[in-house]
Residue frames relative to the residue before (quaternion, step in Angstrom):
aa qw qx qy qz dx dy dz
M 1.0000 0.0000 0.0000 0.0000 0.00 0.00 0.00
Q 0.6847 0.4840 -0.2864 0.4636 3.55 0.88 -0.94
K 0.6333 0.5272 -0.3226 0.4657 3.58 1.06 -0.78
A 0.6482 0.5133 -0.3216 0.4614 3.58 0.98 -0.78
L 0.6324 0.5251 -0.3237 0.4686 3.56 1.05 -0.77
I 0.6434 0.5120 -0.3084 0.4784 3.58 0.98 -0.88
I 0.6461 0.5172 -0.3162 0.4637 3.62 0.93 -0.85
V 0.6543 0.5072 -0.2992 0.4745 3.57 0.95 -0.89
I 0.6492 0.5090 -0.3086 0.4736 3.58 0.97 -0.85
V 0.6476 0.5151 -0.3103 0.4679 3.56 0.94 -0.88
I 0.6524 0.5034 -0.3109 0.4736 3.61 0.94 -0.87
V 0.6539 0.5079 -0.3112 0.4664 3.58 0.90 -0.88
V 0.6481 0.5088 -0.3097 0.4745 3.59 0.97 -0.88
L 0.6542 0.5074 -0.3126 0.4657 3.63 0.91 -0.90
I 0.6455 0.5041 -0.3128 0.4810 3.60 0.96 -0.83
G 0.6431 0.5233 -0.3078 0.4668 3.56 0.99 -0.85
I 0.6453 0.5075 -0.3056 0.4823 3.59 0.98 -0.86
Y 0.6495 0.5121 -0.3189 0.4628 3.59 0.97 -0.83
V 0.6643 0.4955 -0.3017 0.4713 3.60 0.89 -0.96
W 0.6480 0.5190 -0.3092 0.4639 3.56 0.94 -0.87
G 0.6822 0.4845 -0.2824 0.4691 3.59 0.87 -0.90
T 0.6535 0.5095 -0.3064 0.4684 3.56 0.98 -0.83
Y 0.6359 0.5222 -0.3180 0.4710 3.56 0.95 -0.86
N 0.6763 0.4865 -0.2910 0.4704 3.58 0.85 -0.96
S 0.6315 0.5161 -0.3411 0.4674 3.62 0.98 -0.67
M 0.6686 0.4870 -0.3055 0.4716 3.59 0.95 -0.79
V 0.6148 0.5138 -0.3519 0.4839 3.62 1.03 -0.68
T 0.6572 0.5058 -0.3104 0.4646 3.58 0.89 -0.91
G 0.6624 0.5042 -0.3023 0.4644 3.61 0.91 -0.87
N 0.6564 0.5131 -0.3066 0.4602 3.56 0.96 -0.87
E 0.6788 0.4810 -0.2815 0.4781 3.57 0.95 -0.90
T 0.5964 0.5433 -0.3607 0.4680 3.60 1.11 -0.62
V 0.6501 0.4994 -0.3162 0.4775 3.60 0.93 -0.83
N 0.6353 0.5215 -0.3283 0.4655 3.60 0.98 -0.79
N 0.6547 0.5031 -0.3040 0.4753 3.56 0.96 -0.88
L 0.6645 0.4995 -0.3188 0.4553 3.59 0.89 -0.83
W 0.6325 0.4996 -0.3458 0.4804 3.59 1.04 -0.69
A 0.6080 0.5499 -0.3498 0.4534 3.59 1.04 -0.71
Q 0.6363 0.5165 -0.3226 0.4736 3.59 1.06 -0.71
V 0.6093 0.5239 -0.3445 0.4854 3.59 1.07 -0.71
E 0.6760 0.4987 -0.2927 0.4567 3.57 0.88 -0.93
T 0.6037 0.5525 -0.3489 0.4567 3.59 1.07 -0.68
Q 0.6761 0.4762 -0.2836 0.4856 3.55 0.96 -0.87
Y 0.6128 0.5305 -0.3471 0.4718 3.58 1.06 -0.66
Q 0.6466 0.5172 -0.3191 0.4611 3.55 0.97 -0.87
R 0.6140 0.5337 -0.3461 0.4673 3.58 1.02 -0.75
R 0.6519 0.5031 -0.3079 0.4765 3.56 0.95 -0.87
F 0.6710 0.5060 -0.3002 0.4512 3.56 0.86 -0.99
D 0.6441 0.5109 -0.3221 0.4694 3.60 1.07 -0.64
L 0.6717 0.4934 -0.3040 0.4614 3.60 1.06 -0.66
I 0.6187 0.6137 -0.3504 0.3433 3.55 0.94 -0.83
P 0.6545 0.4951 -0.3572 0.4460 3.68 0.78 -0.75
N 0.6351 0.5182 -0.3380 0.4624 3.60 1.01 -0.73
L 0.6562 0.4973 -0.3116 0.4743 3.56 0.94 -0.85
V 0.6580 0.5112 -0.3116 0.4567 3.57 0.90 -0.93
E 0.6608 0.5050 -0.3139 0.4579 3.59 0.89 -0.84
S 0.6437 0.5144 -0.3234 0.4653 3.58 1.03 -0.78
V 0.6729 0.4731 -0.2860 0.4914 3.55 0.96 -0.88
K 0.6352 0.5422 -0.3416 0.4311 3.60 0.90 -0.87
G 0.6433 0.5413 -0.3261 0.4323 3.54 1.00 -0.80
M 0.7276 0.4186 -0.2367 0.4893 3.54 1.12 -0.56
M 0.8023 0.0931 -0.0641 0.5861 3.59 1.16 -0.37
Q 0.2937 -0.7883 0.5196 0.1492 3.54 -0.88 0.89
Q 0.5353 0.6178 -0.4197 0.3945 3.61 1.24 -0.16
E 0.7927 0.3777 -0.2468 0.4099 3.49 -1.42 -0.07
Q 0.1313 0.8175 -0.5432 0.1393 3.56 0.91 0.91
K 0.5676 0.6147 -0.3779 0.3964 3.58 1.13 -0.60
I 0.6456 0.5165 -0.3244 0.4596 3.58 0.94 -0.88
F 0.6511 0.5083 -0.3305 0.4565 3.57 0.92 -0.85
G 0.6382 0.5235 -0.3142 0.4690 3.56 1.04 -0.77
D 0.6401 0.5273 -0.3108 0.4644 3.58 1.00 -0.91
L 0.6425 0.5184 -0.3231 0.4626 3.60 0.97 -0.82
A 0.6696 0.4939 -0.2955 0.4694 3.56 0.91 -0.94
E 0.6618 0.5048 -0.3121 0.4580 3.60 0.94 -0.84
A 0.6401 0.5145 -0.3272 0.4675 3.62 0.96 -0.78
R 0.6373 0.5159 -0.3308 0.4671 3.60 0.97 -0.79
T 0.6480 0.5129 -0.3062 0.4725 3.59 0.99 -0.86
R 0.6471 0.5143 -0.3221 0.4616 3.62 0.91 -0.89
Y 0.6555 0.5061 -0.3239 0.4574 3.58 0.95 -0.86
A 0.6437 0.5298 -0.3215 0.4490 3.61 0.94 -0.87
G 0.7425 0.4057 -0.2252 0.4831 3.59 1.05 -0.73
A 0.4873 0.6778 -0.4322 0.3411 3.59 1.25 -0.16
T 0.2512 -0.7981 0.5365 0.1102 3.54 -1.00 0.85
S 0.7584 0.2957 -0.1891 0.5492 3.59 1.17 -0.38
V 0.6569 -0.4982 0.3833 0.4163 3.53 -1.28 0.38
E 0.6504 0.5278 -0.3298 0.4355 3.59 0.94 -0.83
D 0.6569 0.4992 -0.3108 0.4720 3.61 1.00 -0.82
K 0.6448 0.5186 -0.3126 0.4665 3.56 1.05 -0.75
V 0.6325 0.5186 -0.3277 0.4728 3.57 1.01 -0.79
S 0.6454 0.5199 -0.3138 0.4633 3.58 0.98 -0.88
A 0.6664 0.4893 -0.3075 0.4711 3.62 0.90 -0.87
T 0.6744 0.4771 -0.3205 0.4636 3.63 0.91 -0.78
N 0.6153 0.5249 -0.3647 0.4614 3.59 1.07 -0.58
E 0.6236 0.5146 -0.3423 0.4786 3.62 1.04 -0.67
L 0.6376 0.5231 -0.3217 0.4650 3.55 0.97 -0.87
E 0.6643 0.5117 -0.3132 0.4458 3.60 0.86 -0.92
S 0.6179 0.5375 -0.3394 0.4628 3.59 1.05 -0.71
A 0.6883 0.4621 -0.2801 0.4840 3.61 0.83 -1.01
L 0.6452 0.5206 -0.3233 0.4562 3.58 0.97 -0.79
G 0.6205 0.5393 -0.3289 0.4647 3.55 1.06 -0.74
R 0.6506 0.4986 -0.3141 0.4790 3.59 0.99 -0.81
L 0.6319 0.5224 -0.3343 0.4648 3.59 1.00 -0.78
L 0.6652 0.4943 -0.3154 0.4622 3.59 0.89 -0.87
M 0.6248 0.5251 -0.3506 0.4593 3.61 1.02 -0.70
I 0.6300 0.5214 -0.3315 0.4704 3.57 0.98 -0.79
M 0.6539 0.5292 -0.3182 0.4371 3.54 0.88 -0.93
E 0.6006 0.5668 -0.3504 0.4419 3.59 1.09 -0.69
N 0.7057 0.4719 -0.2585 0.4611 3.58 1.10 -0.72
Y 0.7120 0.3855 -0.2532 0.5295 3.60 1.26 -0.09
P 0.2762 -0.8105 0.4921 0.1567 3.62 -0.03 1.29
D 0.5923 0.5751 -0.3786 0.4185 3.60 1.08 -0.57
L 0.6268 0.5390 -0.3363 0.4511 3.56 1.08 -0.70
K 0.6827 0.5024 -0.2942 0.4415 3.54 0.92 -0.93
S 0.6857 0.4720 -0.2963 0.4683 3.61 1.12 -0.55
D 0.5346 0.6173 -0.4215 0.3943 3.63 1.18 -0.23
E 0.5029 -0.7070 0.4191 0.2677 3.57 -0.71 1.13
S 0.6687 0.4947 -0.3135 0.4580 3.59 0.89 -0.89
V 0.6423 0.5024 -0.3270 0.4777 3.61 1.00 -0.76
Q 0.6311 0.5274 -0.3392 0.4566 3.61 0.97 -0.82
T 0.6708 0.4958 -0.3074 0.4580 3.59 0.89 -0.88
L 0.6642 0.4953 -0.3035 0.4705 3.55 0.93 -0.88
M 0.6403 0.5238 -0.3302 0.4546 3.57 1.02 -0.76
A 0.6378 0.5155 -0.3206 0.4740 3.57 1.04 -0.77
D 0.6464 0.5038 -0.3097 0.4821 3.56 1.04 -0.81
L 0.6499 0.5105 -0.3119 0.4688 3.57 0.99 -0.82
E 0.6284 0.5241 -0.3333 0.4684 3.59 0.99 -0.78
S 0.6384 0.5198 -0.3136 0.4732 3.55 1.02 -0.85
A 0.6420 0.5212 -0.3107 0.4687 3.57 0.99 -0.88
E 0.6555 0.5064 -0.3199 0.4599 3.59 0.92 -0.86
N 0.6412 0.5129 -0.3318 0.4644 3.59 0.99 -0.74
R 0.6553 0.5048 -0.3053 0.4718 3.57 0.99 -0.84
I 0.6252 0.5230 -0.3393 0.4695 3.58 1.03 -0.74
S 0.6422 0.5286 -0.3272 0.4484 3.57 0.93 -0.86
V 0.6583 0.4947 -0.2992 0.4821 3.59 0.96 -0.87
A 0.6750 0.4960 -0.3028 0.4547 3.58 0.90 -0.90
R 0.6298 0.5157 -0.3330 0.4759 3.61 1.02 -0.73
K 0.6430 0.5245 -0.3236 0.4547 3.58 0.94 -0.89
R 0.6717 0.4899 -0.2950 0.4709 3.58 0.90 -0.91
F 0.6155 0.5411 -0.3370 0.4634 3.58 1.05 -0.79
N 0.6895 0.4784 -0.2883 0.4612 3.59 0.82 -0.95
E 0.6239 0.5267 -0.3397 0.4668 3.58 1.09 -0.66
G 0.6489 0.5126 -0.2954 0.4785 3.57 1.05 -0.83
V 0.6326 0.5116 -0.3193 0.4859 3.56 1.05 -0.79
Q 0.6467 0.5221 -0.3303 0.4474 3.57 0.94 -0.83
E 0.6522 0.5102 -0.3194 0.4607 3.61 0.90 -0.86
F 0.6707 0.4903 -0.2950 0.4719 3.56 0.92 -0.95
N 0.6741 0.5033 -0.3074 0.4447 3.60 0.87 -0.90
V 0.6113 0.5262 -0.3499 0.4764 3.58 1.06 -0.63
M 0.6376 0.5434 -0.3183 0.4438 3.54 0.99 -0.87
V 0.7658 0.3757 -0.2138 0.4761 3.59 0.84 -0.93
K 0.6356 0.5206 -0.3310 0.4642 3.60 1.26 -0.05
R 0.6507 0.5319 -0.3161 0.4401 3.58 1.08 -0.67
V 0.4100 -0.6614 0.5709 0.2619 3.51 -1.18 0.70
P 0.6056 -0.1843 -0.7738 0.0215 1.71 -1.86 1.66
G 0.3896 0.7383 -0.4743 0.2797 3.61 1.24 0.01
K 0.5877 0.5860 -0.3564 0.4292 3.56 1.12 -0.70
W 0.6688 0.4914 -0.3033 0.4683 3.55 0.94 -0.83
M 0.6392 0.5134 -0.3156 0.4778 3.55 1.03 -0.80
A 0.6390 0.5274 -0.3318 0.4511 3.57 0.95 -0.86
N 0.6584 0.4937 -0.3098 0.4762 3.58 0.93 -0.84
L 0.6378 0.5428 -0.3175 0.4447 3.57 1.00 -0.85
F 0.7876 0.3221 -0.1509 0.5032 3.59 0.94 -0.94
G 0.5636 -0.6637 0.3617 0.3332 3.60 1.22 0.21
F 0.4220 0.6714 -0.4979 0.3511 3.60 1.14 0.50
Q 0.1057 -0.8005 0.5891 0.0323 3.54 -0.98 0.91
E 0.6510 -0.4983 0.4109 0.3988 3.49 -1.31 0.42
R 0.3182 -0.7471 0.5562 0.1768 3.60 -1.03 0.82
A 0.4790 -0.6709 0.4884 0.2863 3.57 -1.14 0.64
Y 0.4325 -0.6732 0.5443 0.2520 3.53 -1.14 0.78
F 0.4783 -0.5850 0.5456 0.3622 3.53 -1.30 0.34
E 0.0473 0.7933 -0.6040 0.0606 3.60 -0.70 1.05
A 0.4532 -0.6654 0.5283 0.2698 3.53 -1.03 0.88
V 0.5509 -0.6032 0.4570 0.3519 3.54 -1.19 0.52
A 0.6242 -0.5237 0.4197 0.3999 3.55 -1.23 0.40
G 0.7776 0.3116 -0.2475 0.4869 3.56 -0.90 0.91
A 0.4795 0.6914 -0.4301 0.3272 3.60 1.24 -0.16
E 0.6102 0.5763 -0.3520 0.4142 3.58 1.18 -0.45
E 0.6525 0.4958 -0.3097 0.4821 3.57 1.27 -0.32
A 0.4847 -0.6543 0.5008 0.2937 3.56 -1.03 0.86
P 0.4995 -0.6592 0.4632 0.3185 3.60 -0.98 0.76
Q 0.3765 -0.7109 0.5492 0.2265 3.54 -1.10 0.70
V 0.0669 -0.7935 0.6047 0.0154 3.57 -0.78 1.00
E 0.0621 -0.7850 0.6162 0.0151 3.53 -0.81 1.01
L 0.1818 -0.7924 0.5758 0.0871 3.55 -0.70 1.07
């Protein structure tokens, strides 16, 4: 009788340790994904801070294409007001589209490319885009690790028990692989 009680206690303790460890792993995974998304947002903010300077430099040299400048400003505003990851992704995709059109226009104006301030801003923007790409990749890798944790059995049961859900990947919008068409 006493041995059976000890075995039951040991089994309950082992199950408790397993549940505790699984819960802590899910909390760690969830916080890692949150941190990785914060890194993506940091890089977006860097880009958003560079864009007004680039736009002002370009605006000073050309007065056409006011629509693109408006699109850039609108996308920045939408991003600032976005409350979910999905809304932020949508806003950044709009920004990337407008930014792509601006860059295409700049290619058609050699005077812009030779301006030192525009060159510096373009180099900074290219650096920001590279950092965003790396941050997005790391975010998606973190999401993948977390999603595997909450989808595998018995982790799936623990995730349901503790309210952890699968996280969304960062995905580009359809058509983002095509270069924007700019007609002057």
